[in-house]
Every structure is written in C-alpha cells, then in structure tokens.
N, C-alpha and C positions, 0 to 999 in steps of 0.2 A: 402457606406463606403469603402475606399480603405484600405484593410487589407494586410499588407506586411509580418508581422511576428507573429507567434503564438508559445507559449510554451505549451507543453502538458505533464501532468503527467498521463500516461496511466496505471492506477492501476488495480489490480485484483478486488478490491471492488468499487473504485470510479474513475471517470475520471474528471480531473480538467484542464481547459484551461486558459492561461494567455496571455493577450495582453499588449505589452509595453505601458506605460503611463496610462493604465486603471487598471492594476492588474488582479486578478482572476475574470473572467466573467462567468465561468461555473463550477459548483461543483455538479455533479450528480452521482448516482450509475452507475457503468459500467455493466448494465443489459439490455438485449435485448429480447423482446417477438416476437416470430416468428410463423406465420401461416404455419403449416406443409404442407398442400396439395399444396399451391401455392408458398411455400418457400418465403413468403412475410413478411417484417418486419411490425409489428403492433404497437409496442411501444418501446421507448428507454428511459433509465434513470429512474427517480423516478416513472413514470407511470408503467414501466415494472417491477420495483422492487416490487410494490404493488401486482403484479400478481404471484410472486414466491410462489410455493407450492399450488397455487389456480387454476391452469389452467386445462381446459378439455384436452382430448387427442389430439384435433385438434390444440392446441397451446402449444408451448414450451417457457418457460421463463428461461433464463440461462445467466451465466457470460461467455462472449466470451474469457476471459483471465483466465488462471489458473496458480497459483504459479508465478505470475509476468510476464508470457510470453503468447503469443498468442496460444489459444487452438483451435479456429475456425477462420481461416483467412478471409473467406468471410464476416462473421458477424462483425468482428473487422473493416474491411475496410468500411462496410456500416455505422457502428457507427461513425467512424472518418469523413466520408463524410457528415453525418448528421450534426455533430457539426461544421465542417468547413463551410458548406453551411449556417447554422443558423447564424454564426457570420459575414460572408462576402457576403451572398446572392448567389442565384444560378447563376446569370449572373454577372460575374466579369471580370474586365480588367486585373487584375494581379492574378497569382496563388501565394499564400503565401509561405514563407519559414517557415519550421516547425522544432522545436527542441523537441525531445521526450526523456523522461528519461527511461532508461532500467536497469534492475538489473546488478550489476557488475559481477555476476556469469553467465550471459546469454551466450550461445554459439554463434558462428558466424552465424549459421543457424537461431537461434532465433532472432538475431539482424537484419539479412537480411529480415526476415518476417515482422518485425515492419517497416523497411524502405520501403519495397515494398507496404505494406498496406497503408501507408501514401501517397506515390507517386500516387498510384491508386485512392486514395480518393480525390486527387486534389492538392497536395503540389508540389511546383516547386523544392525546394531543401529540403532534409531531413537531419538533424543532430541528432546524438545520444549523450546523456550525461549519465555518470554512476550515478545511483541513489544516492549513498552515497555522491558524489561530489555535486549534485544538492541539497540534503538535508542540507549539510553543508553550502552551499551558502545561502539557504533560511533561515537558522537558524542564519545568521549573523556572521558566523565564517570566519575569514580572511584566506582563504585557500592558498593564495599566499605566506604567510610568511614562513620562514624556521622553525619556531616553530611547533611542532607536535600537531595535534588536533585529537581527537577520536570521531567518530559518530556511534550511533546505530540507524538504521532506521527500525522500525518494521511496515511493511505494511500489506496489507490484505493477500497476498500470499507468500511474502518472507521477511526475515529479513536480512539486510545488515549491516555488521560491518566493519568499515574501519578506518585506521590511515592515515591522510592526511597532507602533508607538501609540500611546494613549488609548489602548484597547482595540485598535483596529488596524487594518492593512493600509499602509501608505503607498507602497508600490509592490506589484506582484507579477508573476508569470507562471503559467501552468503549461507543461509540455507533456504530451501523452507518450512518455518514455519512462520506463521503470525496470524493475527486476525481470518482468516477463520479456522485455526487449533484450535484456542482457542474455537471458536463456536462449532466445531465438538466434542472437548473434553467435553464441557458442555452438549451437546445433548446425548453423550454416557453415561455420569455419571447419567443424569436424567433417562435414559432408564434402566441402570443397577440397580440403587438404588430404583427407584419408579415405575418401569415397565411402564413408560410413554414415548410415542414416540412424539417428538416435531420437528418442522421444523427449517430451518436455521434462519428465521427472528425472531422466538421466542428465539432461542439460543443466538442470538446477543443482543436481548433486556435484557435477563438475565445477560449477561456479562456486559452490560453498567450499569445496575441498582445495581446488588449485587456482581458482579465478583470482586475478589481481589487477588493480587499476594501473599499477606501475611494475616494470620489470623487477623480479625478485633477485636478491643477491645470490641466493641458492635456488636454482631452478627445481620446481617440483614436477613429478610425473605421476600418471595415473593410468591404470588399465580400464578401458571402456569397451563395452560390448554393444553390438547393434546389428543392422543388416547391411551387407555390402550393396552399395548403390547400383553396381553393374550386374552382379550375379544374383542378388536378392537373398543370398545365403547368410546365416549368422556368422559373425566374425568379431574378433577382439583386436584392439590396437592400443599402443601406449601413446598417450598424448602428453604435451608439456605445458607448463604454466605460461611460457612465452607466447605460445599460440593463442592462449585465451586472452592475454593482455592485448594482443593485436586485434582480436575479434571485438573486444569491448570498447575500443577507441572511439568508434563512430557514435554509439549511443551516449557515451560519456561526454563527447564533444557537444551533443545537442543540449545536455543539461548545463554544461559550462556556458554555452551561448545564452541560455535563459538567465543564469546567474549574472553574467556581465550586463545583460539588458536591464535587469532590475537595479543593479548598482548604478547604471547610467541615469535611471529615472529618480534615484534617491536624492532628496535635498541635501546640500552640503553639511548642515549641522548633524543630520542623522548619519551621513556617511562617516563623519568624524567619530561618532559613537560606535559605529560598527568596526572601524579600524581599531579602536581601543579594546572593545570586548571580543571581537572575533565573530565567527559565524558558527551556529549550532546546526549539526546535521542529524536528522532523524529518519525513521522508516527502515524497512528491511534492507534497502539498497545501500544504506550507510554502513552495513556490516561487511561490504566488499573490501577485501584487503587493500590497503594503501589509498583508498579513495579520499580520505581527509588530507593526506600528504599531497596528492595530485591537485586537489582544488586549491590548497594553500599556495602551491607553486604557481598555478596558472592565473589565479585572480589576485594574488598578492595580499590577501587578507587571511589571518590565521583561521583555520577551520578545525572544529573538534566534534567528535561524535558524542551525542547525548548518552546518558546511562540508559540501558534497555531501549535502544532506538525503535525497535518494532512495537513497543507498547505505548509510546508517547501519545499518539493520536487517540488511542482508546482511553488512556488516563485523563487526557485533557477533555475529551467528550464527557467522561464520567464526572469530572470536576464541575463542568459547566451545567450538567443536569442536577448535580447535587446542590449547587448554589444558583438555581435557576433564576431567582428574583434578581440577584446581583448582575447576572449576565444578560438578562432579557434585552436591555437597551443597547449594550455595546457589541456583544459577540454574535448574537443570533441574526440569521438571515431571513428576510421575508420570502415566503415561498412563492 
C-alpha cells in the first residue's frame, strides 16, 4: 500500500490516525508498556492500557504524553513509528507526509518536539495544525467564513477554547485541564470520602458511568473496589453520582474561566455571531453528562456537543492533510 499522507491526533489519552479517502483507521489509547532492564517496548495501545496499574517492577506502563504535549520523547517517537509502520509496512517506497494536531497553547519547544518525533519516526514532511482549528473542521464548522464560530475542545490533557473566523483563531485560551484531571478529581474524592484508593482506569470507568457536571434528577450509584487507605486491604464501597458532581466542580470551573476569558477578548461583531450560533463542544470531555447544560447556564450562550466529539480533531487533521494545498496558508503552524 502506497501511503502518502496521514493525519494524526496525538492526544494525551488516545492516538487517532486518519488516511485520506479511508477515514479514521486507528483509534487506540496512547499508552506504552516498557520493559525497564532492556528499555524495550512490550506493548502499545489497548494492550498496554490493560496493563496500567497492574505491572511488576520490571515493566512500566505509562502515557508518553502529558497535558497534550510530549513528556517522553523516545517513547512517543517509538509509538509514532509503530503506527506509521503498521499502516504502510516496514519496507516502503515513499515516506508519508504527516499532519499532527498540537494544542494552541503549546510552546515553540513543544511544537518542535512533536515535529522531530514524527520526522524520526519516518515522516517525510511534518505539518502542525492548532487543535481548536482541527476540532472546528472536524465538527463541520465553516472556518473560512467571516462569521465568528466558537469551539470548546476538552481533551484528555488540555482544554482549548477558541473563536475562529476567516480561517484562523481570533481569540483563544488553552488550559491544562481535561479528562485526566476529571479522573484525578474523582479518585481524590473517593479516597477522601470513603478511604478507598483506586487506580486511573477505575476512576475513568466511574466518570463514564455515573459522572455528571450537574446534579442528576435520579441519583445513580455504583459499586467500586480498591484498597482501603488505612488497612491496605481490598474493599468495595457504593458511591453516588452526587459525590462525583462535587468532585468535578473545580476542574470544570477552570475550563469555564477560560471560556469567559476568550469571550471577553472577542470583538463585538464576532460575539454577536456566537450568540446567534451558539458554541460547539468537542473532545472526549464533552461526553460528560450534563456538561453542555452547565456551560449554557454559566456563560449564557447556548452550547451543544458535536456529533462524535472524540473524533472531531482527528477528522479535521485528516481533512487538512487531504487538502494540504488549500490549508497551507491559513491553517498550518510554522514549526
């Protein structure tokens, strides 16, 4: 298979790869399991995620990205090489051109790290696209129009808030708060209230099953197992959705503060467009129950979740690489 172009959503929680005319072909956790003594990669993706919190001392299972940027360069490079090889084969005639989404708040050093990792993983040319722009493209927002559009992209490590018009960002804010912080807040609450220590996989499961941004009319409960913080022995407790709503308040308030700050920076004409059209929410964090209702209530602008919010950045990145010539001037970021 001659693979010439790949779009990559290099997320803190998941990595998604898009091939023109085929769509999203890879959607796996961005987790790598490493054998410590030989510094050798044992597993990548779903297989590695299943090892999180379960490995002996000789193996480390971890996310090579933190807060939307590269935390471990070598492992990120190996992960990218693994997926590029998986799609195009180890022996290939052409090195593919790669488009990668990067948080709008990433520093030039962080952007350079992404570019270098992809080049060393086997890419011929590397282009970077700002995550809010990719999310807007993937959500079907006409970013080239002079009319203003607002996007809130809540990923695993970062939340990006941006107002986009005429193909570029007019006002934006990037906060290093996302789905992972939601999980941490839940784990802390369970430990504080129930003296139960749980892992990140269990915290994520709680968030997906009974987590809510607003109190639910009918409270949900769930049995959770972990270690008792005092005795260290295994234990199960019943937790409720109202506990989780309280735990999520603080990280959600940080995202709301970023949304308000972007709205304050927005020129009046564009603010009027946003009031008419509302705000589009993307990213895995937008799947949290009641989050769109909470944001609508607090900021006073209608908010709605995009279709397939977790796939929007990957789709937008893929669209940008598919029509590279059209996007080179407006969308792409100089490395």
